[in-house]
KEPAGU-303031 format. One line per field, with one value per residue (C-alpha): x, y, z; residue number from 1. Coordinates in Angstrom, 3 decimals, padded with zeros to 6 digits, always signed. Example, Ala and Ser with C-alpha at 12.3 -4.5 7.8 and 13.67 -1.06 7.14 Angstrom:
2
x: [+012.300/+013.670]
y: [-004.500/-001.060]
z: [+007.800/+007.140]
n: [1/2]
//
This chain:
652
x: [+092.908/+094.263/+091.883/+089.067/+090.239/+090.601/+087.210/+085.830/+087.478/+086.354/+082.823/+082.909/+084.130/+081.324/+078.780/+080.102/+080.080/+076.544/+075.506/+076.988/+075.467/+072.058/+072.560/+073.485/+070.425/+068.112/+069.777/+069.460/+065.766/+065.245/+067.146/+065.151/+061.864/+063.040/+063.971/+060.585/+058.843/+060.912/+060.134/+056.402/+056.552/+058.431/+055.887/+053.063/+054.715/+055.072/+051.987/+050.156/+050.639/+053.322/+055.213/+053.868/+056.434/+055.784/+057.509/+054.715/+051.991/+051.234/+047.862/+046.441/+045.927/+043.780/+045.640/+042.627/+044.106/+047.623/+047.039/+045.921/+043.811/+042.601/+040.296/+041.728/+040.508/+041.261/+043.587/+045.640/+049.446/+050.793/+054.028/+052.017/+051.001/+052.525/+050.272/+047.148/+045.550/+045.340/+043.009/+043.507/+041.477/+039.108/+035.979/+033.927/+034.996/+035.896/+032.458/+032.650/+029.967/+028.470/+029.850/+033.418/+033.079/+034.222/+037.352/+040.793/+041.843/+045.371/+046.271/+049.573/+051.092/+054.579/+056.120/+059.191/+061.067/+062.855/+064.168/+067.352/+065.801/+063.385/+059.750/+056.547/+052.828/+049.728/+047.938/+044.117/+042.237/+038.779/+035.969/+035.049/+038.444/+039.936/+042.445/+045.285/+048.761/+051.363/+054.272/+057.331/+058.148/+061.885/+063.343/+060.083/+059.894/+057.419/+058.475/+055.805/+055.916/+055.220/+051.628/+052.035/+048.739/+048.388/+047.797/+044.159/+040.766/+039.879/+042.981/+042.106/+041.962/+045.422/+048.882/+052.184/+054.695/+058.207/+060.652/+064.365/+065.587/+066.116/+064.424/+061.581/+059.591/+056.522/+053.880/+051.408/+048.448/+046.437/+043.063/+040.089/+036.656/+033.960/+030.684/+028.786/+027.638/+028.866/+032.590/+034.405/+038.009/+039.251/+042.879/+044.572/+048.049/+048.007/+050.859/+051.754/+051.451/+047.995/+046.412/+044.497/+042.867/+042.029/+040.264/+038.345/+037.387/+036.085/+034.037/+032.307/+031.715/+028.028/+027.147/+023.787/+022.353/+023.499/+021.574/+018.449/+018.908/+019.392/+016.220/+014.307/+015.809/+014.507/+011.014/+011.373/+012.479/+009.333/+007.254/+009.003/+008.209/+004.623/+004.132/+005.602/+003.432/+000.344/+001.280/+001.808/-001.567/-003.694/-001.642/-002.054/+000.545/+000.504/+002.130/+004.943/+005.536/+005.473/+008.028/+010.221/+009.790/+010.704/+013.654/+015.127/+014.774/+016.113/+019.173/+019.788/+019.529/+021.443/+024.282/+024.561/+024.869/+027.035/+029.506/+029.267/+032.638/+034.392/+037.212/+036.685/+035.576/+032.274/+031.467/+032.316/+030.289/+027.280/+027.431/+028.023/+025.708/+023.955/+021.926/+020.093/+019.432/+018.019/+015.831/+014.551/+013.729/+012.077/+009.779/+008.901/+007.779/+005.869/+003.934/+003.131/+001.965/-000.267/-001.880/-003.048/-003.559/-006.056/-007.346/-006.537/-007.626/-011.198/-011.578/-009.018/-008.228/-006.280/-003.933/-003.604/-002.289/-000.129/+001.542/+002.172/+003.753/+005.844/+007.132/+008.165/+009.949/+011.803/+012.904/+014.208/+015.965/+017.629/+018.822/+020.016/+021.755/+023.534/+024.628/+025.948/+027.684/+029.683/+030.074/+030.491/+032.805/+030.201/+028.866/+026.923/+024.401/+024.267/+023.510/+020.773/+019.186/+019.291/+017.912/+015.291/+014.109/+013.851/+011.920/+009.684/+008.911/+008.117/+005.773/+004.180/+003.525/+001.968/-000.313/-001.357/-002.172/-004.240/-006.130/-006.646/-007.913/-010.503/-011.557/-011.542/-014.541/-012.246/-010.841/-008.021/-006.799/-006.917/-004.459/-002.158/-002.516/-001.153/+001.666/+002.734/+002.470/+004.940/+007.253/+007.121/+007.887/+010.798/+012.140/+012.170/+013.973/+016.483/+017.068/+017.531/+020.258/+021.974/+021.799/+022.385/+025.519/+024.136/+022.441/+025.449/+027.153/+024.400/+025.853/+025.021/+022.049/+020.263/+022.879/+022.198/+019.900/+019.348/+017.787/+014.997/+014.374/+014.007/+011.504/+009.422/+009.644/+008.625/+005.546/+004.630/+004.999/+002.855/-000.027/+000.317/-000.170/-003.247/-004.582/-003.741/-005.606/-008.600/-008.547/-008.185/-011.113/-013.189/-012.060/-013.095/-016.471/-016.907/-015.856/-018.301/-021.042/-020.151/-020.234/-023.607/-024.816/-023.602/-025.123/-028.442/-028.192/-027.537/-030.360/-032.605/-031.638/-032.173/-035.525/-036.452/-035.431/-037.523/-040.398/-040.065/-040.133/-043.070/-044.812/-044.220/-045.502/-048.464/-049.234/-049.010/-051.283/-053.775/-053.643/-054.123/-056.894/-058.638/-058.209/-059.524/-062.473/-063.229/-062.455/-062.647/-065.259/-067.668/-067.021/-067.670/-070.754/-072.013/-071.346/-073.243/-076.096/-076.371/-076.358/-079.171/-081.191/-080.640/-081.821/-084.969/-085.791/-085.281/-086.862/-087.194/-085.189/-082.086/-078.968/-076.612/-073.753/-075.530/-076.083/-072.354/-071.464/-073.594/-072.129/-068.536/-069.015/-070.339/-067.344/-064.819/-066.470/-066.239/-062.574/-061.785/-063.415/-061.250/-058.118/-059.085/-059.699/-056.294/-054.436/-055.971/-053.587/-056.510/-057.528/-054.146/-055.458/-056.536/-059.931/-060.577/-059.571/-061.948/-064.791/-064.158/-064.073/-067.324/-069.174/-067.802/-068.749/-072.312/-072.731/-071.112/-073.666/-076.594/-079.168/-077.870/-079.284/-076.266/-076.721/-073.552/-072.692/-069.610/-068.329/-065.823/-064.252/-065.718/-062.356/-059.969/-056.438/-055.152/-052.564/-051.332/-051.459/-049.970/-052.052/-050.111/-050.842/-054.500/-054.907/-053.307/-055.405/-058.574/-057.885/-057.342/-060.720/-062.320/-060.881/-062.168/-065.681/-065.645/-064.737/-067.640/-070.110/-068.928/-067.999/-069.197/-073.006/-073.335/-076.344/-074.502/-071.103/-069.647/-066.686/-064.962/-062.265/-059.866/-057.366/-055.543/-051.826/-052.440/-055.081/-057.019/-059.771/-061.654/-064.168/-066.422/-069.125/-071.566/-071.043/-069.824/-066.319/-063.093/-061.531/-057.895/-056.835/-058.317/-057.568/-057.274/-060.402/-059.167/-055.450/-054.577/-056.816/-055.416/-051.844/-052.489/-053.865/-050.774/-048.366/-050.118/-050.060/-046.427/-045.483/-046.702/-045.350/-048.627/-049.932/-052.847/-054.622/-057.613/-059.340/-062.560/-064.721/-068.506/-067.812/-064.670/-062.700/-060.266/-057.982/-055.818/-053.292/-051.171/-048.989/-049.614]
y: [-035.986/-033.791/-031.064/-033.447/-034.498/-030.862/-030.005/-033.038/-032.143/-028.566/-029.687/-032.028/-029.216/-026.946/-029.643/-030.258/-026.536/-026.199/-029.183/-027.728/-024.315/-025.912/-027.884/-024.720/-022.868/-025.700/-026.015/-022.275/-022.353/-025.206/-023.342/-020.175/-022.080/-023.593/-020.162/-018.714/-021.635/-021.192/-017.482/-018.236/-020.762/-018.266/-015.611/-017.949/-018.535/-014.835/-013.272/-010.280/-008.140/-005.860/-005.050/-002.217/+000.397/+001.433/+004.777/+005.796/+005.293/+008.744/+007.929/+004.574/+002.432/-000.559/-003.604/-005.456/-005.803/-006.413/-009.476/-013.082/-015.061/-018.567/-020.263/-023.061/-024.957/-023.413/-026.319/-025.701/-025.926/-022.551/-024.197/-025.753/-022.322/-022.978/-026.006/-023.847/-022.460/-018.685/-016.328/-012.688/-010.548/-008.209/-006.183/-009.000/-011.624/-009.756/-010.326/-013.261/-015.869/-017.425/-020.834/-019.415/-017.404/-020.319/-020.835/-019.276/-016.789/-016.794/-013.462/-012.930/-009.674/-008.216/-005.178/-003.217/-000.281/+001.921/+004.154/+003.837/+003.741/+001.516/+002.215/+000.807/+000.546/-000.915/-003.777/-003.719/-006.599/-005.034/-005.014/-007.986/-009.721/-009.926/-012.808/-011.772/-013.309/-011.998/-014.014/-013.191/-015.603/-015.984/-018.707/-020.653/-020.652/-018.678/-016.724/-015.292/-011.586/-010.213/-009.064/-005.327/-003.459/+000.337/+002.153/+002.934/+001.634/+000.511/-001.585/-005.273/-005.204/-003.678/-005.275/-003.401/-004.170/-002.707/-003.089/-002.217/+000.132/-001.250/-004.498/-006.507/-009.271/-011.449/-011.179/-013.902/-013.015/-015.737/-014.212/-015.513/-013.924/-012.886/-014.807/-012.339/-012.096/-008.489/-009.291/-007.740/-008.708/-005.285/-005.128/-001.773/-000.567/+002.574/+004.922/+004.605/+008.375/+008.467/+005.650/+007.788/+010.013/+006.896/+005.246/+008.465/+008.675/+005.106/+005.571/+008.671/+007.498/+006.654/+010.106/+010.513/+007.069/+007.442/+010.700/+009.041/+006.132/+008.387/+010.325/+007.065/+005.888/+009.126/+008.233/+004.778/+006.357/+008.500/+005.367/+003.646/+006.545/+006.725/+002.969/+002.988/+005.978/+004.228/+001.070/+003.040/+004.773/+001.868/-001.220/-002.493/-005.227/-004.987/-001.546/-002.905/-005.522/-002.865/-000.865/-003.997/-004.338/-000.700/-000.970/-004.025/-002.474/+000.846/-000.813/-002.793/+000.225/+002.564/+000.096/-000.623/+003.087/+004.023/+001.148/+000.700/+000.887/+000.779/-001.747/-003.064/-006.201/-004.624/-003.592/-007.025/-008.823/-006.584/-007.264/-011.000/-011.935/-009.344/-007.620/-010.864/-011.621/-008.125/-008.410/-011.851/-010.797/-007.643/-009.613/-011.991/-008.947/-007.625/-010.859/-011.112/-007.488/-008.305/-011.179/-008.730/-005.666/-007.235/-009.755/-012.784/-015.336/-014.018/-012.425/-014.106/-017.701/-018.442/-015.495/-016.483/-019.937/-018.476/-015.940/-018.516/-020.820/-017.941/-017.019/-020.653/-020.679/-017.453/-018.774/-021.978/-019.906/-017.645/-020.620/-022.525/-019.457/-018.808/-022.437/-022.526/-019.171/-020.024/-023.806/-024.493/-023.223/-023.793/-020.317/-021.568/-023.362/-020.323/-018.136/-020.551/-020.218/-016.420/-016.213/-018.886/-016.901/-013.739/-015.527/-017.057/-013.564/-012.475/-015.457/-014.514/-011.011/-012.425/-014.752/-011.887/-009.677/-012.425/-012.933/-009.173/-008.899/-011.589/-009.639/-006.214/-005.141/-004.939/-001.429/-002.109/-005.017/-002.727/-000.296/-003.163/-004.623/-001.482/-001.200/-004.816/-004.410/-001.512/-003.286/-006.440/-004.659/-002.660/-005.676/-007.686/-004.815/-004.677/-008.437/-008.190/-005.580/-007.937/-011.077/-009.696/-007.943/-005.558/-003.379/-003.212/-000.639/+001.973/+005.202/+006.999/+006.245/+004.294/+001.562/+000.870/-002.057/-000.541/+002.593/+000.636/-001.452/+001.750/+003.132/-000.018/+000.276/+003.949/+003.185/+000.295/+002.610/+005.283/+002.911/+001.382/+004.830/+005.322/+001.956/+002.813/+006.124/+004.296/+001.667/+004.292/+006.207/+003.027/+002.163/+005.600/+005.222/+001.722/+002.878/+005.783/+003.442/+001.025/+003.833/+004.937/+001.357/+000.946/+004.303/+003.320/-000.058/+001.591/+004.035/+001.137/-000.713/+002.444/+002.962/-000.642/-000.171/+002.987/+001.262/-001.614/+000.863/+002.657/-000.658/-001.535/+001.886/+001.462/-001.929/-000.409/+002.447/+000.010/-002.060/+001.015/+002.228/-001.130/-001.298/+002.249/+001.453/-001.835/-000.961/+002.808/+003.403/+000.894/+002.224/+005.844/+004.792/+002.998/+006.111/+008.293/+005.815/+005.422/+009.216/+009.577/+006.847/+008.610/+011.903/+010.292/+008.727/+011.918/+014.103/+017.595/+016.738/+015.815/+017.104/+019.394/+016.932/+014.207/+016.653/+017.498/+013.816/+013.180/+016.157/+015.297/+011.685/+012.812/+015.170/+012.538/+010.017/+012.399/+013.188/+009.539/+008.711/+011.382/+009.930/+006.414/+007.622/+009.336/+006.356/+003.760/+003.141/+002.112/+005.778/+007.087/+008.592/+011.983/+010.661/+009.405/+012.785/+014.700/+012.299/+012.487/+016.325/+016.401/+013.989/+015.598/+019.122/+018.192/+016.269/+019.059/+021.692/+019.290/+020.467/+024.075/+027.128/+027.139/+025.716/+023.867/+023.167/+021.183/+021.193/+018.455/+017.580/+014.763/+013.097/+012.954/+011.723/+008.638/+010.136/+008.665/+010.873/+009.741/+009.699/+012.618/+014.858/+013.828/+014.459/+017.948/+019.022/+017.671/+019.385/+022.693/+022.276/+021.296/+024.383/+026.629/+025.121/+025.490/+029.214/+029.735/+028.062/+029.994/+033.451/+034.127/+034.450/+032.977/+031.328/+029.519/+027.964/+027.006/+024.623/+024.311/+021.649/+021.516/+018.732/+019.843/+020.469/+021.137/+020.432/+023.644/+023.882/+027.193/+027.711/+030.765/+031.853/+034.789/+035.881/+039.148/+038.536/+038.368/+041.471/+041.137/+043.936/+042.241/+038.517/+037.826/+035.651/+033.619/+033.842/+030.318/+028.595/+030.475/+029.981/+026.246/+026.167/+028.004/+025.693/+022.536/+023.611/+024.732/+021.410/+019.422/+021.909/+023.688/+027.229/+028.986/+032.219/+034.026/+037.163/+039.163/+039.353/+039.181/+037.138/+035.155/+033.181/+030.583/+028.916/+025.854/+024.862/+021.705/+020.879/+017.425]
z: [-079.694/-076.964/-078.071/-077.814/-074.408/-073.358/-074.607/-072.937/-069.643/-069.927/-070.676/-067.711/-065.473/-066.634/-065.995/-062.497/-061.735/-062.984/-060.844/-057.645/-058.284/-058.745/-055.538/-053.547/-054.763/-053.764/-050.389/-049.835/-050.641/-048.178/-045.476/-046.192/-045.839/-042.578/-041.218/-042.176/-040.507/-037.385/-037.337/-037.673/-034.865/-032.718/-033.593/-032.516/-029.185/-028.394/-026.817/-028.197/-031.194/-029.846/-026.702/-024.542/-023.612/-020.009/-020.541/-022.937/-020.312/-018.950/-017.374/-018.315/-021.414/-022.276/-023.511/-024.879/-028.376/-027.067/-024.921/-025.167/-022.745/-021.995/-019.474/-017.344/-014.260/-010.869/-010.080/-013.214/-012.779/-013.866/-015.070/-017.909/-019.231/-022.678/-023.266/-023.401/-026.559/-026.162/-027.985/-028.784/-026.363/-028.235/-027.319/-028.844/-026.333/-023.145/-021.523/-019.144/-019.824/-016.651/-017.581/-017.433/-014.214/-012.041/-014.129/-013.817/-016.480/-017.906/-019.517/-021.402/-022.574/-023.166/-021.496/-022.465/-020.956/-023.461/-020.709/-018.730/-015.232/-013.362/-014.281/-012.767/-013.570/-011.942/-013.642/-013.430/-015.161/-014.815/-012.294/-010.120/-010.304/-006.834/-006.752/-009.079/-009.285/-011.736/-013.187/-015.309/-018.138/-018.694/-020.873/-020.732/-016.926/-014.810/-011.765/-009.403/-008.682/-005.199/-004.608/-004.213/-003.728/-003.617/-000.346/-001.106/+000.174/-003.366/-003.926/-004.261/-008.070/-008.631/-008.800/-009.139/-011.913/-012.324/-015.185/-015.424/-018.094/-021.588/-020.596/-022.114/-020.401/-020.934/-018.178/-017.278/-015.040/-013.278/-012.370/-010.392/-010.869/-008.429/-008.716/-010.866/-014.462/-014.797/-015.059/-018.028/-018.773/-019.844/-018.605/-018.175/-017.291/-015.139/-014.381/-010.712/-010.237/-011.826/-009.807/-007.260/-009.928/-011.941/-008.992/-008.318/-011.979/-011.942/-008.766/-010.192/-013.763/-013.139/-011.883/-013.727/-012.992/-009.388/-009.063/-010.463/-008.065/-005.044/-005.923/-006.171/-002.873/-001.352/-002.579/-001.050/+002.236/+002.227/+001.616/+004.520/+006.863/+005.601/+006.048/+009.565/+010.544/+009.173/+011.059/+014.284/+013.990/+012.827/+013.743/+010.159/+009.764/+005.977/+006.103/+008.260/+005.561/+002.842/+004.820/+004.820/+001.049/+000.434/+002.856/+001.095/-002.359/-001.107/+000.439/-002.741/-005.050/-002.738/-002.218/-005.953/-006.701/-003.730/-004.107/-007.875/-009.629/-006.276/-006.279/-002.743/-000.931/+000.094/-003.471/-004.835/-002.142/-002.798/-006.517/-006.262/-003.379/-001.223/-003.961/-004.836/-001.158/-000.540/-003.613/-002.595/+000.982/-000.370/-002.653/+000.192/+002.207/-000.819/-001.332/+002.373/+002.153/-000.834/+001.077/+003.745/+001.529/-000.897/+001.672/-000.466/+002.153/+002.073/-001.363/-003.650/-002.544/-005.744/-005.212/-001.560/-002.502/-005.272/-002.979/-000.257/-002.836/-004.213/-000.753/-000.263/-003.647/-002.805/+000.588/-001.040/-003.738/-001.145/+000.920/-002.165/-003.581/-000.280/+000.031/-003.536/-003.199/-000.098/-000.450/-004.171/-006.901/-009.610/-010.426/-013.460/-011.223/-008.931/-011.945/-013.035/-009.579/-009.816/-013.360/-012.676/-009.662/-011.749/-014.492/-011.816/-010.521/-014.079/-014.448/-011.134/-012.427/-015.615/-013.635/-011.373/-014.360/-016.014/-012.764/-012.364/-015.952/-015.190/-012.074/-013.722/-011.647/-008.612/-008.861/-006.408/-008.535/-011.561/-009.979/-009.006/-012.522/-014.171/-011.632/-012.168/-015.947/-016.005/-013.549/-015.694/-018.975/-017.602/-015.665/-018.899/-020.636/-017.775/-018.004/-021.788/-021.250/-018.813/-020.971/-024.484/-025.675/-028.389/-025.779/-023.476/-025.671/-025.291/-024.010/-020.785/-018.611/-021.353/-021.219/-017.537/-016.749/-013.307/-014.862/-016.562/-013.466/-011.430/-013.967/-013.511/-009.729/-009.887/-012.004/-009.710/-006.716/-008.407/-009.128/-005.670/-004.133/-006.311/-005.163/-001.560/-001.837/-003.301/-000.569/+002.164/+000.702/+000.568/+004.080/+005.358/+003.650/+005.063/+008.522/+008.312/+007.167/+009.932/+012.494/+011.159/+011.251/+014.816/+015.719/+014.178/+015.845/+019.203/+018.601/+017.647/+020.787/+022.838/+021.154/+021.787/+025.389/+025.650/+023.913/+026.338/+029.224/+027.651/+027.089/+030.718/+031.762/+029.462/+030.905/+034.351/+033.268/+031.819/+034.989/+037.191/+034.900/+035.104/+038.883/+039.293/+037.094/+038.800/+042.399/+042.903/+040.231/+041.642/+045.161/+044.184/+042.264/+045.380/+047.539/+045.112/+044.855/+048.634/+049.129/+046.597/+048.367/+051.687/+050.186/+048.851/+052.208/+054.154/+051.508/+053.004/+056.101/+054.111/+055.885/+054.000/+054.548/+052.589/+049.733/+049.749/+049.857/+046.791/+044.931/+045.887/+044.882/+041.531/+041.005/+042.044/+039.744/+036.785/+037.514/+037.937/+034.624/+032.967/+034.581/+033.545/+029.998/+029.795/+031.263/+028.960/+026.003/+023.867/+023.725/+022.411/+019.163/+017.861/+016.876/+020.419/+021.896/+019.620/+020.414/+024.154/+024.136/+022.144/+024.442/+027.618/+026.499/+025.610/+028.857/+030.905/+029.867/+030.009/+032.597/+032.440/+030.635/+028.279/+024.802/+023.666/+020.042/+018.965/+015.354/+014.413/+011.020/+008.975/+008.371/+011.290/+010.443/+012.173/+014.519/+017.768/+020.862/+024.132/+027.281/+028.774/+025.773/+025.614/+029.319/+029.204/+026.191/+027.777/+031.123/+029.281/+027.551/+030.859/+032.614/+029.812/+030.033/+033.826/+033.489/+031.075/+033.418/+036.494/+035.189/+031.634/+032.191/+028.709/+027.087/+024.300/+023.663/+020.319/+020.113/+016.717/+016.221/+013.201/+012.490/+009.325/+009.977/+013.650/+016.242/+016.781/+019.434/+019.506/+022.369/+021.836/+024.312/+024.132/+027.714/+029.182/+027.914/+029.816/+031.345/+030.216/+032.630/+035.682/+035.576/+039.279/+039.416/+036.430/+037.288/+038.413/+035.885/+032.882/+034.119/+034.393/+030.835/+029.517/+031.405/+030.212/+026.534/+026.788/+028.376/+025.366/+022.797/+022.071/+022.538/+024.230/+023.342/+024.916/+023.665/+024.047/+020.893/+021.386/+024.456/+025.129/+022.565/+023.886/+021.335/+021.980/+019.276/+019.187/+016.140/+014.742]
n: [1/2/3/4/5/6/7/8/9/10/11/12/13/14/15/16/17/18/19/20/21/22/23/24/25/26/27/28/29/30/31/32/33/34/35/36/37/38/39/40/41/42/43/44/45/46/47/48/49/50/51/52/53/54/55/56/57/58/59/60/61/62/63/64/65/66/67/68/69/70/71/72/73/74/75/76/77/78/79/80/81/82/83/84/85/86/87/88/89/90/91/92/93/94/95/96/97/98/99/100/101/102/103/104/105/106/107/108/109/110/111/112/113/114/115/116/117/118/119/120/121/122/123/124/125/126/127/128/129/130/131/132/133/134/135/136/137/138/139/140/141/142/143/144/145/146/147/148/149/150/151/152/153/154/155/156/157/158/159/160/161/162/163/164/165/166/167/168/169/170/171/172/173/174/175/176/177/178/179/180/181/182/183/184/185/186/187/188/189/190/191/192/193/194/195/196/197/198/199/200/201/202/203/204/205/206/207/208/209/210/211/212/213/214/215/216/217/218/219/220/221/222/223/224/225/226/227/228/229/230/231/232/233/234/235/236/237/238/239/240/241/242/243/244/245/246/247/248/249/250/251/252/253/254/255/256/257/258/259/260/261/262/263/264/265/266/267/268/269/270/271/272/273/274/275/276/277/278/279/280/281/282/283/284/285/286/287/288/289/290/291/292/293/294/295/296/297/298/299/300/301/302/303/304/305/306/307/308/309/310/311/312/313/314/315/316/317/318/319/320/321/322/323/324/325/326/327/328/329/330/331/332/333/334/335/336/337/338/339/340/341/342/343/344/345/346/347/348/349/350/351/352/353/354/355/356/357/358/359/360/361/362/363/364/365/366/367/368/369/370/371/372/373/374/375/376/377/378/379/380/381/382/383/384/385/386/387/388/389/390/391/392/393/394/395/396/397/398/399/400/401/402/403/404/405/406/407/408/409/410/411/412/413/414/415/416/417/418/419/420/421/422/423/424/425/426/427/428/429/430/431/432/433/434/435/436/437/438/439/440/441/442/443/444/445/446/447/448/449/450/451/452/453/454/455/456/457/458/459/460/461/462/463/464/465/466/467/468/469/470/471/472/473/474/475/476/477/478/479/480/481/482/483/484/485/486/487/488/489/490/491/492/493/494/495/496/497/498/499/500/501/502/503/504/505/506/507/508/509/510/511/512/513/514/515/516/517/518/519/520/521/522/523/524/525/526/527/528/529/530/531/532/533/534/535/536/537/538/539/540/541/542/543/544/545/546/547/548/549/550/551/552/553/554/555/556/557/558/559/560/561/562/563/564/565/566/567/568/569/570/571/572/573/574/575/576/577/578/579/580/581/582/583/584/585/586/587/588/589/590/591/592/593/594/595/596/597/598/599/600/601/602/603/604/605/606/607/608/609/610/611/612/613/614/615/616/617/618/619/620/621/622/623/624/625/626/627/628/629/630/631/632/633/634/635/636/637/638/639/640/641/642/643/644/645/646/647/648/649/650/651/652]
//
């Protein structure tokens, strides 16, 4: 019985022992699970993957994969930092979307100092972050650190941190962004002794694209000087506007290259505001230039209205952008204004190209079409690089959106110069034609004036001729008739004076008839001259012992001869006939007239011939013949050949 009791007690003891052991194991497992959970919770509360030892930073390191960030409103209470959901910062999410630009960034990371002495670094969150406040987190509370900036012109993006030896702290950075879409949250810790070389390295990192930009700015400067010189010489307002366009673009491109990657207020203001304003003003100048350059008001009314509307849209966009930039904290709307303006300009270029394609016959529009096409394509490519992340990682110059935009501007400038050369050439031709037209018009007016004077002279000649014929002619005829009547009455007792009166009256009447004939404009023709010479010659030798024969062409061309020319030619013929009658002792005279390419009058008598060595008795008469023919552009020749041959030549 006792054995049974002993066994029973022993069995009970073993059971109790086994029960307590089982209970301890279960309790230990529960405690182990609780500890693991607590460790996980603690691990979730600690920022980053690992602490960054400041003693290992020789130059500078990126802490993208060793920090966490979150976006909060600008009015966020920093003491509530632990209520925010943080994300690990990686290269996939460090680009700042426009919708987050107006928000405050909270960035957490851990620093440690394994050394024994105080060690410091500079914190740099990236470009286009200017308002930076650092805090230390100790026992869940945040303590602000003093804002210590380096003694350097490019200093606004840096804050100094120092850590005692063998210490470890959590750092919280509250960061405000500049109003630009180019912000990249890429925080770095930089050794305090390496800061100056780091800043220099950053400011010179775009060396190749800067060189390209400066070369292009030089081309724009040349265009500005050319446009101003053209404006000064010709007072063409369109070239002053083009100079304004080139100046705005040149300032924008030069400032972006000169101040790019500079960590200063000027650089940040240029990137966030001034570059868009310069571009907008530049395009306003360009559209105003196009209105004058292609004469849209007169030649292209549709483009005229389109450009005026576009200038209005750009002015509204510039004013709205400026108001939103300085008065509102909402960058997302500001970015919409900027992108909408750029897409509007792209649409403008498309509309212009469609219009130019429909007016392909206009060569000037063709040049501008190709220039706008290249500018449009490269502007779209530049905008794609800005808005999409896959292209942002291209290396070197090919990853710069500015490079492609400058290529488009260069091609647009090239085709503009070709169009300008074409227009200048057309303008020179038109000016020459206009000068010729004005010259011809002036010559026509001068000719009309001369013709009016000649007509007035001719009318006066006709009037004088008619008066001489009516008044003097009838008077001289009466004198001659009365002298003949007196001679008949006196018969043999006729005084010598009456005979002279009759002869003089007859001579004066013949001379007067010749003058009247030469003054009458109705006789201003070659045919009339030939007929008058023929009739006068036959009548002149009538009643003498000289036989006169006149040969004239069957067909005489219709050519006008002025009274002065007819009179000089006739007087030369008359003088030649008078010399034959007085001095030649001839019995026959032959007059041959030709009217082919020139008027040729050959007078040939069969007299004793002229003595060319003794011309005193013919001196004045022959000199008068030579002077008269020279006066009207003709020639005179006399020779001895079976009598005397006198030749008068006048080119028709």
